[in-house]
N, C-alpha and C positions, 0 to 999 in steps of 0.2 A: 639395401638402403643407398640412395643416390645422393651424393653431396652436390649441392648447387654451386656452380662456378661463380666466382666474383666477376662483376662487370665494372669496367672503368672507362672513363673518357680519356683518350690519349690524343694530344695534339702533336702533329708532326709536320716538319717542313715538307712541302709537296714533293720535292726532289728526293728526300729520304724515303718518303712513302712509296714513290715510284720504284726506287731501287729495291726496297724491301719486297714489293709486289712481284717484281721480276725474279728476284732470288727465290721467293716462295714458290713461284710457278716452276722454276727450274728444279726445285726439290719436291715437287708434287705435294705442296702444302698450301693451305690458305694463308693469307697475310697474317691473320690472327695467330694461327699455329706457329708460323715462323717466328713471330715476336716472342711467343711463349717459349719456343725452343731456344732462342738466343738468350732470353733472360735466365732460363734454367741452367744453360751452359755457363753463363757468367757467374751465377750464384755458386755453382759447383766448383768452378776454377778459383773462386775467392774463398772457398771453404765455408760458405754461408747457406748452402742448401740444407734446409731442415730435414731431420730424420722423418721417415714416414711419408714423404712426398710421393704421391702416386705417379706411375709411369704414364708417359704420353702415349697416345694411340700411334701405331706405326704409320708412316706417311703413305700417301696414296689411297686409292679406294679399297675398301674391304673386299676380300674375295668372296664370291658366292659360295654358300655351303653346298657340299655335294648332296644330290637328291637322295642318295641311298642312306644318308645319315651316318656314314662311317668316318667322316672327316674329323680331324683334330682342330678344335676351335681356339687353341691357346695362342695362335699367332707366332709361336716360336720359330716354326719352319720358315714363315714369311720373313722374319727379321734376319735369319741366317742367310736366306737367298739374297736379300737386299744387301747384306754386308758383303757377300761374295761379289755381287754385281758392282758395288761401289769400289771395291778393291781393284777389280779388273779395269774399271774406267780410268783409274788413276795412273795406270801403266802407260 
């Protein structure tokens, strides 16, 4: 069962939109995904993120599935690799 995502019209100052677009590009996200990421983080920090909210897809392009069919498609390994990479970049 696929839940249809809500669509909204969002009006932004062009300078804010440009800054968001650049930030999203740096994070390998679409501008839309960056906005959702920031809203989720703000809701979480404010203690207002509802229980049962689905996880966002990891950033970047999905990896191609191995042709032999032995790969793990949970994405957990990808997230751990990204976390390691993000930590090393901060040093």
